[in-house]
C-alpha positions as CSV (number, residue, x, y, z in Angstrom):
1,X,20.7,-10.4,-4.2
2,X,20.1,-7.8,-6.9
3,X,18.3,-4.5,-6.2
4,X,15.5,-5.4,-8.6
5,X,15.0,-8.8,-6.8
6,X,14.8,-7.0,-3.4
7,X,12.3,-4.5,-4.8
8,X,10.2,-7.3,-6.2
9,X,10.2,-9.2,-2.9
10,X,9.2,-6.0,-1.1
11,X,6.4,-5.4,-3.6
12,X,5.1,-9.0,-3.1
13,X,5.3,-8.6,0.7
14,X,3.4,-5.3,0.5
15,X,0.7,-6.8,-1.7
16,X,0.2,-9.8,0.6
17,X,0.1,-7.5,3.7
18,X,-2.4,-5.2,2.0
19,X,-4.7,-8.0,1.1
20,X,-4.6,-9.6,4.5
21,X,-3.8,-7.1,7.2
22,X,-5.0,-4.1,5.2
23,X,-8.5,-5.6,4.7
24,X,-9.0,-7.7,7.9
25,X,-11.6,-8.4,9.2
26,X,-13.2,-9.1,5.8
27,X,-16.9,-9.4,6.9
28,X,-19.2,-7.6,7.0
29,X,-16.9,-5.1,5.2
30,X,-13.2,-4.5,5.4
31,X,-12.2,-2.6,8.5
32,X,-10.2,0.0,6.5
33,X,-13.2,0.8,4.3
34,X,-15.4,1.3,7.3
35,X,-12.9,3.7,8.9
36,X,-12.5,5.7,5.7
37,X,-16.2,6.0,5.3
38,X,-16.5,7.2,8.9
39,X,-13.7,9.7,8.3
40,X,-15.2,10.9,5.1
41,X,-18.5,11.3,6.8
42,X,-16.9,13.8,9.2
43,X,-15.3,11.5,11.7
44,X,-17.8,12.4,14.4
45,X,-17.2,10.2,17.4
46,X,-13.8,9.0,16.3
47,X,-11.4,8.5,19.1
48,X,-7.6,8.2,19.2
49,X,-7.8,4.4,19.0
50,X,-9.9,4.7,15.8
51,X,-7.2,6.9,14.1
52,X,-4.5,4.6,15.2
53,X,-6.5,1.7,13.8
54,X,-6.9,3.6,10.5
55,X,-3.1,4.1,10.3
56,X,-2.4,0.5,11.1
57,X,-4.8,-0.9,8.5
58,X,-3.7,1.8,6.0
59,X,0.0,1.4,6.3
60,X,0.3,-1.8,4.1
61,X,-1.6,0.0,1.3
62,X,0.7,3.0,1.6
63,X,3.8,0.7,1.3
64,X,2.2,-1.0,-1.7
65,X,1.6,2.3,-3.5
66,X,5.2,3.4,-2.7
67,X,6.8,0.2,-4.0
68,X,4.5,0.2,-7.1
69,X,5.6,3.8,-7.9
70,X,9.3,2.9,-7.2
71,X,9.0,-0.2,-9.4
72,X,7.3,1.8,-12.2
73,X,10.1,4.4,-12.2
74,X,12.7,1.7,-12.4
75,X,10.9,0.2,-15.4
76,X,10.7,3.5,-17.2
77,X,14.4,4.3,-16.4
78,X,15.6,0.9,-17.6
79,X,13.7,1.3,-20.9
80,X,15.1,4.8,-21.4
81,X,18.7,3.5,-20.7
82,X,18.1,0.7,-23.2
83,X,16.9,3.1,-25.9
84,X,19.8,5.6,-25.3
85,X,22.3,2.8,-26.0
86,X,21.1,2.2,-29.5
């Protein structure tokens, strides 16, 4: 399996994980959004379990951002290599 195929599969996995685990439960609002609002509001009353929950729901989004950046740099580098060959 090529490196680009592996990166693409990791990117798809991170996207699916972000949209499912990162946003669950969906109603009345995504859990991650509620935790971030609570934290941005000062985090008064947050306990260790709430911070752990924030990390667990936020991890798929961090992986998604990481793999998007990695994918973007590979695209830019592949284009610059192609232009330098001409």
